[in-house]
C-alpha positions in Angstrom: 121.2 -55.1 22.8 119.8 -57.9 20.2 120.3 -61.4 20.9 122.2 -63.4 18.6 123.2 -67.7 18.4 125.9 -68.4 20.5 127.3 -69.8 18.2 126.6 -67.8 14.3 125.2 -64.4 13.4 121.3 -64.9 12.7 119.8 -62.7 15.3 116.7 -63.7 17.4 113.9 -61.8 15.8 115.4 -64.1 12.3 112.4 -65.6 10.6 111.4 -68.8 11.4 114.7 -69.0 13.9 114.8 -71.7 16.8 117.1 -71.5 20.1 117.1 -73.7 22.0 118.2 -73.5 25.9 122.1 -73.5 25.6 121.1 -69.9 22.6 121.8 -72.3 19.7 120.0 -72.5 17.0 118.2 -75.3 14.4 120.4 -74.3 11.4 124.0 -74.8 13.6 122.3 -77.8 15.3 121.3 -79.6 12.3 124.7 -78.4 10.2 126.2 -81.3 8.2 129.1 -81.1 6.5 128.9 -82.8 2.7 131.3 -85.3 1.6 131.8 -84.4 -1.8 132.0 -86.0 -4.8 135.6 -84.2 -6.7 136.2 -83.6 -10.3 137.0 -86.9 -10.7 133.4 -87.5 -10.5 132.3 -84.4 -12.4 134.4 -85.5 -15.0 132.1 -88.9 -15.4 128.9 -87.1 -15.0 129.5 -84.7 -17.9 130.2 -87.3 -20.7 126.8 -87.8 -21.8 125.8 -84.0 -22.3 129.6 -83.4 -24.0 128.8 -86.0 -26.2 125.5 -84.3 -27.8 127.8 -81.3 -27.9 127.1 -80.1 -32.0 128.7 -77.3 -31.3 132.6 -77.2 -32.3 133.2 -74.1 -30.9 132.0 -74.4 -27.4 132.1 -77.2 -24.7 129.1 -75.7 -22.8 127.5 -72.5 -21.7 128.6 -70.7 -18.0 126.1 -68.6 -16.6 128.4 -65.9 -16.1 126.6 -62.7 -13.4 129.5 -61.5 -12.6 129.9 -62.2 -9.0 132.4 -63.8 -7.5 131.0 -67.5 -7.5 129.9 -67.1 -11.1 133.5 -65.7 -11.4 135.3 -68.7 -9.8 133.0 -71.6 -11.4 134.4 -69.8 -14.8 137.8 -70.3 -13.8 136.9 -73.5 -12.8 135.5 -75.1 -15.8 138.7 -73.6 -18.1 141.9 -74.5 -16.3 140.6 -77.4 -14.1 137.9 -79.1 -16.2 139.6 -77.6 -19.8 136.3 -77.5 -21.2 135.9 -74.3 -23.7 132.9 -72.5 -22.0 130.9 -69.5 -23.2 130.1 -67.2 -21.0 127.0 -65.8 -21.1 126.6 -62.8 -19.2 122.9 -61.1 -18.1 122.7 -57.2 -18.0 119.8 -56.0 -16.3 121.8 -52.7 -16.8 122.0 -52.5 -13.1 125.8 -53.6 -12.8 128.4 -50.9 -11.6 131.1 -50.2 -14.1 133.8 -51.4 -11.9 131.9 -55.0 -12.1 131.4 -54.4 -16.6 135.2 -54.3 -15.6 136.4 -57.3 -14.0 133.8 -59.0 -16.1 135.8 -58.4 -19.0 139.0 -59.3 -17.9 138.1 -62.0 -16.3 136.6 -63.3 -19.8 140.1 -61.7 -21.0 142.4 -63.3 -18.9 140.9 -66.9 -19.1 140.5 -66.9 -22.8 137.1 -67.0 -22.8 134.2 -65.6 -25.5 131.1 -63.3 -23.3 128.6 -62.7 -24.7 126.7 -59.9 -22.7 122.8 -59.2 -23.5 121.0 -56.1 -22.1 117.8 -56.0 -21.0 115.5 -53.9 -20.0 112.3 -55.5 -17.5 114.4 -54.7 -14.5 114.4 -50.7 -15.6 111.3 -49.9 -16.5 109.9 -51.9 -13.5 111.6 -50.3 -10.8 110.7 -46.8 -10.4 107.2 -48.2 -10.2 107.8 -51.2 -7.5 110.0 -48.1 -5.7 107.4 -46.3 -5.5 105.4 -48.2 -4.5 106.5 -50.1 -2.1 107.4 -46.9 -0.2 103.5 -46.6 0.6 103.9 -49.2 2.8 107.0 -50.0 3.4 107.5 -53.2 4.5 110.1 -56.8 4.0 107.4 -58.8 2.9 107.2 -57.4 -0.2 110.9 -56.6 -0.5 111.2 -59.2 -3.6 108.6 -57.1 -5.9 111.9 -54.1 -6.3 113.8 -56.7 -8.1 110.7 -57.7 -10.5 112.3 -58.1 -14.0 115.9 -59.2 -13.4 114.8 -63.2 -12.9 113.4 -63.4 -16.6 116.4 -62.5 -17.6 119.0 -64.5 -16.3 116.5 -67.4 -15.9 116.2 -67.6 -19.6 119.3 -66.3 -21.4 121.9 -69.1 -20.8 119.6 -71.7 -21.8 118.1 -69.7 -24.7 122.2 -69.0 -26.4 123.0 -72.9 -25.7 120.0 -74.6 -28.0 121.6 -71.7 -30.7 125.0 -72.6 -30.4 123.6 -76.2 -29.8 125.4 -77.0 -26.3 123.9 -79.5 -24.1 126.0 -78.7 -20.8 125.1 -75.5 -18.7 127.2 -74.5 -15.7 125.8 -72.4 -12.7 127.4 -70.5 -10.0 124.9 -71.0 -6.7 126.4 -72.3 -3.9 124.5 -74.0 -0.5 125.1 -70.5 1.4 123.0 -68.6 -1.4 120.6 -72.1 -0.6 120.3 -70.6 3.1 119.1 -67.0 1.9 115.6 -68.3 2.1 113.6 -66.3 3.6 113.9 -64.1 1.3 111.3 -65.1 -0.3 109.7 -67.1 3.0 109.2 -62.9 4.3 105.6 -62.9 1.5 104.5 -66.8 1.5 100.6 -66.8 3.5 101.6 -68.8 6.5 105.9 -68.4 7.2 106.1 -71.6 9.2 108.6 -73.9 8.1 106.4 -76.2 7.3 104.3 -74.8 4.4 105.6 -74.6 1.3 104.1 -74.4 -2.3 102.7 -71.8 -4.5 99.4 -72.4 -3.2 100.4 -70.5 0.0 102.8 -68.1 -1.8 100.5 -66.9 -4.1 97.9 -66.2 -0.9 100.4 -64.4 0.3 101.0 -62.5 -2.6 97.5 -61.6 -3.1 97.8 -60.2 1.0 100.7 -57.8 0.0 98.5 -56.2 -2.8 95.6 -56.1 -1.0 97.7 -54.2 1.5 99.1 -52.1 -0.6 97.2 -52.6 -3.9 99.6 -49.6 -5.9 102.2 -52.8 -6.7 99.9 -54.7 -9.0 98.5 -50.4 -10.5 100.9 -51.0 -13.4 99.7 -53.5 -16.2 103.1 -53.9 -17.9 105.3 -54.3 -14.2 102.0 -56.9 -13.5 102.9 -58.6 -16.3 105.6 -58.9 -15.9 105.6 -60.4 -12.6 103.7 -63.3 -13.7 106.2 -64.3 -16.1 108.7 -64.2 -13.0 106.5 -66.0 -11.3 105.7 -69.1 -14.7 109.8 -68.4 -15.2 110.6 -71.8 -13.5 107.7 -73.9 -14.8 109.3 -72.2 -18.4 112.6 -73.5 -17.8 112.1 -76.5 -16.9 110.3 -77.1 -20.2 112.7 -75.5 -22.1 115.6 -77.8 -20.5 113.4 -81.0 -21.1 112.8 -80.1 -25.0 116.0 -79.6 -25.4 117.9 -82.6 -23.2 119.7 -79.8 -21.3 122.4 -80.9 -18.6 122.6 -78.0 -16.2 125.3 -78.4 -13.2 125.5 -76.4 -9.9 129.3 -78.3 -8.5 129.2 -76.3 -5.5 126.3 -78.2 -4.2 128.1 -81.8 -4.6 131.1 -81.6 -6.3 133.3 -79.1 -5.1 133.8 -77.5 -2.2 133.0 -73.6 -2.0 136.1 -72.0 0.1 136.4 -68.5 0.9 139.8 -67.8 1.3 141.0 -69.6 -2.2 138.3 -67.8 -4.0 139.8 -64.8 -2.6 143.0 -65.3 -3.1 142.4 -65.9 -6.8 140.3 -63.6 -7.7 142.6 -61.1 -6.6 145.7 -62.5 -8.0 144.8 -64.9 -10.9 142.1 -62.8 -12.0 143.3 -59.7 -10.8 139.9 -58.4 -9.3 139.4 -54.3 -8.4 137.0 -54.2 -5.5 135.7 -50.6 -4.8 137.2 -47.4 -2.9 137.3 -49.1 0.2 136.4 -52.1 0.3 138.7 -55.4 1.6 137.0 -58.4 -0.2 135.0 -59.6 -3.2 131.4 -59.5 -1.1 128.7 -57.8 -2.6 129.7 -55.1 -5.4 127.3 -56.6 -8.1 124.0 -55.5 -9.2 123.3 -52.3 -8.1 119.6 -53.1 -7.2 121.1 -56.3 -4.9 122.7 -53.2 -3.0 119.4 -52.3 -2.7 117.5 -54.4 -1.5 120.2 -55.7 1.0 120.1 -52.3 2.8 116.3 -52.4 2.5 116.2 -55.7 4.2 118.9 -54.5 6.9 117.0 -51.1 7.1 113.3 -53.0 7.7 114.6 -56.1 10.1 117.9 -55.9 11.2 119.7 -58.3 8.8 120.0 -58.9 5.9 122.4 -61.9 3.2 125.8 -61.1 5.1 123.9 -62.2 8.2 123.2 -65.3 6.7 126.5 -66.1 4.3 128.9 -65.8 7.2 126.7 -67.8 9.5 126.8 -70.8 7.0 130.4 -70.0 6.2 131.8 -70.2 10.3 129.0 -73.5 10.4 131.5 -74.8 7.5 134.7 -74.1 9.6 135.6 -71.6 7.3 135.8 -68.6 9.5 135.7 -67.7 13.4 132.4 -66.2 14.7 134.8 -63.3 16.2 135.8 -62.4 12.4 132.6 -63.5 11.3 131.3 -60.3 13.3 134.0 -57.7 12.3 133.4 -58.5 9.2 129.6 -58.2 9.4 130.1 -54.6 11.1 131.9 -53.6 8.0 129.4 -55.2 5.7 126.6 -52.9 7.3 128.4 -49.6 6.6 125.7 -48.9 3.9 126.8 -45.2 1.8 123.7 -43.7 2.2 125.0 -41.2 -0.9 125.5 -43.7 -3.0 121.6 -46.0 -2.1 120.6 -42.0 -3.3 122.4 -42.7 -6.1 120.8 -45.8 -7.3 117.6 -45.1 -6.8 118.0 -41.4 -8.2 119.0 -44.5 -11.3 116.1 -46.4 -11.3 114.1 -42.7 -11.4 112.8 -42.6 -7.8 113.9 -39.3 -6.0 116.3 -40.9 -3.9 116.3 -38.4 -0.6 112.6 -38.1 -0.9 112.5 -42.0 -0.2 114.9 -42.2 2.4 113.1 -39.5 4.1 109.7 -41.8 3.5 111.8 -44.6 5.0 113.3 -43.1 7.8 109.7 -42.1 9.5 109.0 -46.1 9.8 112.7 -47.4 10.5 114.6 -44.8 12.3 118.0 -45.4 11.2 119.2 -44.6 14.9 117.6 -47.3 15.9 119.0 -50.7 13.5 
């Protein structure tokens, strides 16, 4: 049986993990609680961007993915900060119907205008990337599968804010998501935690393409890969040119507490969840569900291990309770995975059979 950190749920083969003699990982040893600055400081810090606003209809724009983080953020902006946001939703065409229903009902309950913008870069690329990946199914190149998604959610919110004359943008990223670095670090040429920078990433990308040339064999998808690599630089220029302020309040101001958010989503916002699920975690973008399945099949862990480990360190859940949640989350429906693959244009059952040859399900 695979060993794990005795305090959290990270396994002994987690990328760059270091267990000491007592069996405690460096993530637990180095964890420090945040002294959150609170709502009063947050209100002070948004005074300047609000004063620069030229829109008569909106005070701000919220990047609204429909997941629980951005949903809680939208609620917080309306109910606590008393602002008038425009919710901008980046629809990559792989959003389950139940998530779309939650998005629409949340905005209706909160009285918020929703601007859903569809884009098809992910849809146009995913068939090629899945067929290419399964030729050499390794976790290091799983980042190719959702290429096309990022240039949607990383740019649409800013463009809509500029269009509306709004200077303040809210983002829902959390410290929990920040812990999920293994996905980006896997592709680096050197996976040493001390190695950073674009050069190491580019070399890692080239290594994967050399080992599996089909990953770069589609000109349109290659163009989108480049656009996603450059989107961060493009976004910084856009922010500076238009004097935008982007705040992710869950880092410094607001303590993200799972139990409170679950209660809010189920009761105040009347969220629906898929049959058989008992919480609101991870039933958004279908491609993300597919990637989590593939990370688990190829690595033996995925974001759920990371997220629950953070909540243990933060004192929000016991290790035993987290283990039960982890077991529940890893009960993947192969029928649903095949459905997603088929929707992406790939022969789902054939794909799973190829995957099974290298990563037999009985061994995970």
